[in-house]
Backbone as numpy.savetxt, mean C-alpha at the origin, in Angstrom:
# Nx Ny Nz CAx CAy CAz Cx Cy Cz
39.52 2.55 21.20 39.37 1.27 20.55 39.23 1.49 19.05
39.87 0.67 18.32 39.76 0.78 16.87 38.74 -0.23 16.36
38.10 0.15 15.30 37.11 -0.74 14.70 37.81 -1.71 13.77
37.30 -2.91 13.73 37.88 -3.93 12.84 37.58 -3.56 11.40
38.52 -3.76 10.53 38.34 -3.46 9.12 38.00 -4.75 8.39
36.71 -5.01 8.26 36.27 -6.21 7.57 35.53 -5.83 6.29
34.85 -6.79 5.76 34.08 -6.55 4.55 32.92 -5.61 4.85
32.69 -4.68 3.96 31.61 -3.72 4.13 30.29 -4.41 3.76
29.31 -4.30 4.64 28.02 -4.92 4.38 27.13 -3.96 3.59
26.24 -4.53 2.86 25.31 -3.72 2.06 24.31 -3.03 2.98
23.96 -1.82 2.64 23.00 -1.06 3.42 21.60 -1.61 3.20
20.81 -1.66 4.26 19.42 -2.08 4.13 18.57 -0.97 3.53
19.14 0.23 3.49 18.43 1.38 2.96 19.10 1.85 1.66
19.45 0.91 0.84 20.17 1.19 -0.40 19.23 1.83 -1.42
19.45 3.08 -1.80 18.54 3.74 -2.74 18.53 3.11 -4.13
19.59 2.42 -4.52 19.60 1.79 -5.84 18.77 0.52 -5.86
18.46 -0.03 -4.69 17.67 -1.26 -4.62 16.18 -0.97 -4.53
15.80 0.28 -4.41 14.39 0.63 -4.27 13.68 0.55 -5.62
12.41 0.15 -5.56 11.59 0.11 -6.77 10.39 1.02 -6.57
9.84 1.51 -7.66 8.67 2.37 -7.59 7.44 1.53 -7.29
6.55 2.05 -6.49 5.32 1.34 -6.15 4.47 1.16 -7.41
3.91 -0.02 -7.56 3.09 -0.32 -8.73 1.71 0.32 -8.59
1.16 0.78 -9.69 -0.19 1.33 -9.69 -1.18 0.18 -9.70
-2.28 0.34 -8.97 -3.30 -0.70 -8.88 -4.57 -0.18 -9.53
-5.19 -1.02 -10.35 -6.42 -0.65 -11.06 -7.55 -1.59 -10.65
-8.77 -1.04 -10.58 -9.97 -1.82 -10.30 -11.05 -1.30 -11.23
-11.64 -2.19 -12.00 -12.65 -1.83 -13.01 -12.12 -0.77 -13.98
-10.83 -0.87 -14.31 -10.24 0.03 -15.28 -9.87 1.41 -14.76
-10.07 1.66 -13.47 -9.72 2.95 -12.87 -8.63 2.76 -11.83
-7.73 3.75 -11.72 -6.65 3.68 -10.74 -7.23 3.88 -9.34
-6.79 3.05 -8.38 -7.23 3.17 -7.00 -6.02 3.40 -6.09
-6.26 4.08 -4.98 -5.25 4.35 -3.98 -5.73 3.78 -2.65
-4.80 3.36 -1.76 -5.21 2.87 -0.45 -5.62 4.02 0.47
-6.68 3.81 1.23 -7.15 4.79 2.21 -7.52 4.05 3.49
-7.44 4.74 4.61 -7.82 4.16 5.90 -9.29 4.43 6.15
-10.06 3.36 6.40 -11.48 3.49 6.71 -11.66 3.23 8.20
-12.32 4.16 8.88 -12.62 3.99 10.31 -14.13 3.93 10.42
-14.63 2.75 10.80 -16.07 2.50 10.89 -16.38 2.05 12.31
-16.70 2.98 13.18 -16.93 2.64 14.58 -15.62 2.21 15.23
-15.55 0.96 15.65 -14.31 0.44 16.25 -13.47 -0.32 15.23
-13.96 -0.49 14.04 -13.24 -1.23 13.00 -12.43 -0.28 12.15
-11.14 -0.59 11.96 -10.25 0.21 11.10 -9.59 -0.74 10.11
-9.62 -0.38 8.83 -8.97 -1.21 7.82 -8.63 -0.37 6.60
-7.70 -0.89 5.80 -7.31 -0.23 4.56 -8.29 -0.64 3.46
-8.76 0.35 2.75 -9.70 0.12 1.65 -9.18 0.86 0.42
-9.90 0.73 -0.67 -9.51 1.38 -1.93 -10.42 2.57 -2.20
-9.84 3.59 -2.84 -10.61 4.75 -3.27 -10.13 5.15 -4.65
-11.07 5.51 -5.51 -10.70 5.99 -6.84 -10.05 7.36 -6.70
-9.39 7.82 -7.76 -8.72 9.11 -7.72 -9.68 10.27 -7.49
-10.95 10.11 -7.90 -11.92 11.19 -7.70 -12.52 11.21 -6.29
-12.13 10.25 -5.44 -12.58 10.22 -4.05 -13.68 9.22 -3.76
-14.35 8.70 -4.78 -15.39 7.70 -4.54 -14.74 6.36 -4.22
-15.49 5.51 -3.55 -14.95 4.22 -3.13 -15.73 3.08 -3.76
-15.03 2.08 -4.32 -15.73 0.89 -4.81 -16.29 0.13 -3.61
-17.47 -0.45 -3.78 -18.10 -1.15 -2.67 -18.52 -2.56 -3.08
-18.74 -3.41 -2.05 -19.18 -4.78 -2.30 -20.70 -4.81 -2.40
-21.29 -6.00 -2.42 -22.74 -6.14 -2.58 -23.50 -5.54 -1.41
-22.87 -5.47 -0.23 -23.52 -4.92 0.97 -23.39 -3.40 1.05
-22.59 -2.81 0.18 -22.37 -1.38 0.21 -21.17 -0.95 1.03
-20.43 -1.92 1.57 -19.24 -1.62 2.35 -18.06 -1.38 1.42
-17.13 -0.49 1.79 -15.94 -0.27 0.96 -15.13 -1.56 0.82
-14.58 -1.79 -0.37 -13.80 -3.00 -0.59 -12.45 -2.90 0.11
-12.08 -3.95 0.88 -10.77 -3.95 1.53 -9.64 -3.93 0.50
-8.55 -3.25 0.83 -7.40 -3.12 -0.06 -6.82 -4.49 -0.42
-6.80 -5.41 0.52 -6.22 -6.74 0.28 -7.00 -7.49 -0.80
-8.30 -7.26 -0.92 -9.10 -7.92 -1.95 -8.79 -7.37 -3.34
-8.40 -6.11 -3.42 -8.15 -5.48 -4.71 -6.70 -5.64 -5.14
-5.78 -5.46 -4.22 -4.34 -5.46 -4.55 -3.82 -6.83 -4.89
-4.47 -7.88 -4.47 -3.97 -9.25 -4.75 -4.48 -9.78 -6.00
């Protein structure tokens, strides 16, 4: 069987369409996403480049969604 010769579709994995991930800052320091596992709870949180984690008033690590948005 021969394949039909139609218009070529754009690749969903087009390397020219890729953009570099934006750097995220919190309190003037660059943060990276990390996975926090706390008992049965798992969520993405932020960590500074030196490994420390910003925390909320309760002392819990700040969720990534609160920082990145």
